[in-house]
N, C-alpha and C positions, 0 to 999 in steps of 0.2 A: 155359074162356076159349076162346071160339071162335080157334081159328088162323087166318092168315092164310096167301095163299096163297105157297108154298115157306116156311112155318113148320114146325116140327117139329108134331108131331100124333098122338094117342092115343086108341083107343076107350074111352068112359066108358059109363053109363045117359044120360045125357045128349045122346049123340054126339062126332061128333070133336071133341077138341080139346087144349089143353095147360095145365099150372099157370099163375096168375095172377102177378104179379110181387111180390104182396104174401105168398106162400110162398115165393118163393125167396130173397126179404131176410130172412125169420125164420131160413129152413135154414139160411144160408150163416151169419149172425151167431151163432143157436145152436153151430153147428158148431164154430165158432171160440173163442169168448168163453162159452160155458156155457149152462145155465140162467138163468142171470139177467144182465142188466147193469148194469152202474151209470150210464150215458149211452148215448142213441141220439138221433139228429140228424138233422136234414134240413131241408129245405126248407117253407117257411109251407104251401105247398098241400097238405104230405105230411102235416098235420094228422088230417084226413080224408077218404076213407074209410082212405089206408093207412094208419097208425101204429095206427087203430082196429085195423084186419082183423090187422094182426103184434099184436097185443096177445092178440086175441081166439084166435086160434086157437093163438097158441105157449104161451098161459097152460095150454088146453086142452090142445095133445097132448104138452106136458110135467111136465102135473100139478102148478103151481107159482102160487101168488095172485099172484105180481109178478114180470112178466118181465122189466122195466124201471123201476128207479128213475126216473130224471129224462129229459126227452126235453128238447130245445132247436132251435128253429125259427128259421130265416133268413130273411131276406125276401129278394129277387131284384136279380139287374144287370137293367137294363133299357137296351135301344138304340131307340132312334126311337119310345120309346114302347109296346115290348114287352119280353116279358121274354127274357133272351138265353138260346137255347138252339139247342142241334145242329140239332136236326129243323128250326127255321125257317134254317138258315145265317144267324143277323145275332149272331154271338159274335164275341168278340174274344180272340184270345191273349194269353198276358203278354207272350211275344216282341215280337207288336204293338202293345200299350199304351206299353212300354218305349220304342219307337221314337217316339212323340209325347211320352211325360212320364217324368221321373226318378221311382224308388223313392221318394223323399223326397215327392213332391205328393201 
């Protein structure tokens, strides 16, 4: 993956770049949880290509037929019609939400 200005970069046969986040997630999960994960989860937007890429590279690297037994995918919170995210700066913290709503609502 091409590096953005200010990001780390390494020489590769395809030019300067860095590993994509698919490999980062796979390496961290496998390092902590081993060669087989019972369950892996994420947002519904990660089904493809993120989780498919994680499966392909992890099963190839680890030499296993099934890296994850079950995937769970959740929907997203929406703020004014847009997915809530830090990058859009449209997120609400739990502390802020509790200023207007109780935990029982």
